[in-house]
C-alpha positions in Angstrom: 46.8 9.3 1.9 46.1 10.0 5.5 48.4 8.6 8.2 46.9 5.9 10.4 45.9 7.2 13.8 47.6 6.0 17.0 45.4 3.5 18.9 44.4 3.7 22.5 42.1 1.0 23.9 39.5 2.2 26.4 37.6 -0.6 28.2 35.0 -0.2 30.9 35.7 -2.3 34.0 33.5 -1.8 37.0 35.4 -3.8 39.7 38.6 -5.5 40.6 37.0 -8.9 40.4 39.6 -11.1 38.7 37.3 -12.4 36.0 36.1 -8.9 35.1 39.7 -7.5 35.0 40.9 -10.4 32.9 38.2 -9.9 30.4 38.9 -6.1 30.3 42.7 -6.6 29.8 42.1 -9.3 27.2 39.7 -7.0 25.3 42.1 -4.1 25.5 45.0 -6.1 24.1 42.9 -7.6 21.4 41.8 -4.1 20.3 45.5 -3.2 19.9 46.1 -6.2 17.6 47.1 -8.8 20.2 50.1 -9.2 22.5 51.9 -11.1 19.7 52.1 -7.9 17.7 54.0 -6.2 20.6 56.4 -8.8 22.1 57.8 -12.1 20.8 57.4 -15.2 23.0 61.2 -15.6 23.4 61.7 -12.2 24.9 62.2 -11.6 28.7 59.5 -9.2 29.9 59.7 -6.9 32.8 56.3 -5.8 34.3 56.7 -2.3 35.8 53.7 -1.6 38.1 53.3 1.5 40.2 54.5 0.5 43.7 54.9 4.0 45.1 54.6 3.2 48.8 53.0 0.6 51.1 49.5 2.0 51.3 46.4 -0.2 51.4 44.8 -0.9 48.1 41.7 1.2 48.8 43.8 4.3 48.9 44.4 4.0 45.1 48.1 4.9 45.3 49.5 1.9 43.6 48.6 -0.5 40.7 45.9 -2.9 41.9 47.1 -6.6 42.2 44.3 -7.8 40.0 45.4 -5.6 37.1 49.0 -6.7 37.6 47.8 -10.3 37.6 45.7 -10.0 34.5 48.6 -8.5 32.5 51.1 -11.1 33.9 48.8 -14.0 33.1 48.5 -12.8 29.5 52.3 -12.5 29.1 52.8 -16.0 30.5 50.2 -17.4 28.1 52.2 -15.8 25.3 55.2 -17.9 26.4 57.4 -15.2 27.8 59.7 -15.4 30.8 58.4 -12.7 33.2 59.8 -10.7 36.1 58.6 -7.5 37.8 59.8 -4.6 39.8 59.7 -0.9 40.7 61.7 1.5 42.8 59.3 2.8 45.4 59.3 6.4 46.7 59.3 5.0 50.2 60.6 1.6 51.4 62.4 -1.2 49.6 60.8 -3.0 46.6 60.3 -6.3 48.4 58.5 -4.9 51.4 56.3 -2.5 49.4 55.4 -5.3 46.9 54.2 -7.3 49.9 52.3 -4.4 51.4 50.4 -3.6 48.2 49.5 -7.2 47.4 51.6 -7.6 44.3 54.1 -9.9 46.0 51.3 -12.5 46.7 50.2 -12.5 43.1 53.7 -12.8 41.8 54.3 -15.8 44.1 51.1 -17.4 42.9 52.2 -17.0 39.3 55.8 -17.9 39.9 57.1 -14.4 38.9 60.4 -13.2 40.5 61.1 -9.7 41.7 63.8 -8.2 39.5 66.8 -6.3 41.0 65.7 -2.7 41.7 68.2 -2.0 44.5 71.2 -1.7 42.2 71.9 -0.8 38.6 74.2 1.4 36.6 74.6 4.8 35.0 73.3 4.8 31.4 74.2 7.8 29.3 71.5 9.5 27.2 73.3 12.2 25.2 70.1 13.1 23.4 68.4 14.2 26.6 66.9 17.7 26.8 66.9 17.7 30.6 69.1 14.8 31.7 72.1 13.2 29.8 72.3 10.2 32.1 70.1 8.0 34.3 70.8 5.5 37.1 68.8 2.6 35.7 67.8 -0.5 37.8 69.5 -3.8 36.9 66.1 -5.4 36.4 65.3 -2.9 33.6 68.7 -3.5 31.9 68.2 -7.3 31.9 64.8 -7.1 30.2 64.2 -7.4 26.5 60.8 -5.7 26.7 59.1 -3.5 29.4 55.4 -3.4 30.0 54.4 -0.4 32.1 51.3 -0.9 34.3 50.5 2.6 35.7 47.9 3.9 38.1 45.5 6.7 37.1 46.3 9.5 39.5 46.8 13.2 40.0 50.3 14.6 40.7 51.6 17.8 42.3 54.2 18.5 39.6 52.9 16.9 36.4 49.2 17.4 37.2 48.4 13.9 36.0 50.6 10.8 36.6 50.0 7.9 34.2 51.8 6.2 31.4 54.8 8.6 31.1 55.4 9.2 34.8 55.4 5.5 35.7 58.9 5.1 34.3 60.5 7.1 37.0 60.5 3.9 39.0 63.1 2.5 36.5 65.6 4.6 38.3 66.9 2.6 41.3 67.1 3.4 45.0 67.8 6.9 46.3 68.7 8.1 42.8 64.9 8.3 42.1 64.3 10.7 44.9 67.3 12.8 43.8 65.5 13.6 40.6 62.9 15.5 42.6 65.7 17.6 44.1 67.4 18.1 40.7 64.2 18.9 38.9 62.0 20.6 41.5 59.4 22.2 39.3 57.0 20.7 36.8 58.6 21.9 33.5 62.1 20.5 34.0 60.7 17.4 35.8 58.4 16.6 32.9 61.2 17.1 30.3 63.3 14.6 32.3 60.5 12.1 32.3 60.2 12.3 28.5 64.0 11.8 28.3 63.7 8.7 30.5 60.9 7.2 28.4 62.9 7.8 25.2 65.7 5.8 26.8 64.0 2.8 28.3 61.2 2.5 25.6 58.5 0.4 27.1 56.6 -1.7 24.5 53.2 -1.5 26.0 51.4 0.8 28.5 48.4 -0.4 30.6 46.6 1.9 33.0 44.6 0.8 36.0 41.8 3.3 36.2 39.2 1.1 37.8 39.6 3.2 41.0 41.8 6.3 40.4 43.2 9.0 42.7 41.9 12.6 42.6 42.9 15.7 44.6 46.3 15.8 46.3 48.1 13.0 44.4 50.2 11.0 43.9 50.0 9.6 47.5 47.6 11.7 49.6 44.6 12.2 47.3 41.2 10.5 47.5 40.0 7.4 45.7 37.4 7.9 43.0 35.7 5.3 40.7 36.6 5.8 37.0 35.8 2.2 35.9 38.3 2.0 33.1 41.3 0.0 31.9 43.4 1.7 29.2 46.2 0.4 27.0 48.4 1.7 24.2 51.8 1.3 22.7 52.0 5.2 22.8 52.3 6.7 26.3 51.5 10.2 25.2 48.3 9.2 23.5 47.3 7.2 26.5 47.9 10.1 28.9 46.0 12.4 26.5 43.0 10.2 26.6 43.3 10.1 30.4 43.2 13.9 30.4 40.1 13.9 28.3 38.4 11.4 30.6 38.8 13.8 33.6 38.2 17.0 31.7 41.8 18.4 32.0 43.2 20.7 29.4 46.2 18.8 28.0 48.2 22.0 27.9 48.3 21.8 31.7 50.0 18.4 31.5 53.5 19.3 30.4 54.6 15.7 29.6 52.0 15.6 26.8 53.4 18.6 24.9 57.1 17.8 25.6 56.5 14.1 24.7 55.0 15.0 21.4 57.7 17.5 20.7 60.4 14.9 21.3 58.7 12.2 19.2 57.8 10.0 22.1 54.1 9.9 21.0 51.0 11.7 19.8 49.2 14.3 21.9 46.7 15.6 19.3 43.4 13.9 20.0 42.4 14.1 16.3 45.3 11.8 15.5 44.3 9.2 18.2 41.8 6.5 17.6 40.0 5.4 20.8 39.0 1.8 20.5 36.4 -0.1 22.6 34.2 2.1 24.8 33.5 5.8 24.2 35.3 8.6 26.1 32.0 10.5 26.4 30.3 7.6 28.3 33.1 7.2 30.8 34.0 10.9 31.4 34.1 12.2 34.9 34.0 16.0 34.8 33.7 16.2 38.6 37.2 14.7 38.9 39.4 16.9 41.1 
């Protein structure tokens, strides 16, 4: 009997209009079996958007507020207490949240910013690259994490998506120190896999309505990709991302290392893409 394939929802979404994004997120979660199959209503959920730095939304460096809002609304409708947070690469979480438009949405929905300025050292003895991580207090206080990444390129990991988004679970200057400790792509990618194995987000949603190509993750160019992706498997989600932009997955080290570690599935033949077709949404001109 063949093993059931890992599911990745791929939904076309042509703009950041709230109604269109809500419909796309709802459809993606329904394709995965519904939010109820992923988190229980009593669980405290941390939403982890990408708030890399305080650039304007049109630069595609951070999770768009409308995608954050759609996911947050769905979690609240499920009955969950919700908080959000990230450790930016530049600036403090509160200021960056305000600059990228997520603070305004959070205030509208009554969602508090979790503590990402402090935390504690959490050992991870199974780590291949790192045996410990300085994890933000907000992460430690959550029962379940939902990662809301941005579809972008990255100098070290080639693509930054579901797996890379968890680096923001490391608080304050400790996050920047990992770039010093792991200065090249191989060791940095192994560290990211270790971190994901430790914090274990339940669900991964990717904002690919407008993505970043070229010199990512902060200085690239915006490009329309018109997609929202979702999965409970970060490796499978990033593998579909690679397929959408025509990148050989062997050039994305987190995919191979993640599969090797048991974090997820990187073999496309073992992934079931639900919703819209990869072929119809591919952009082979993506830089």
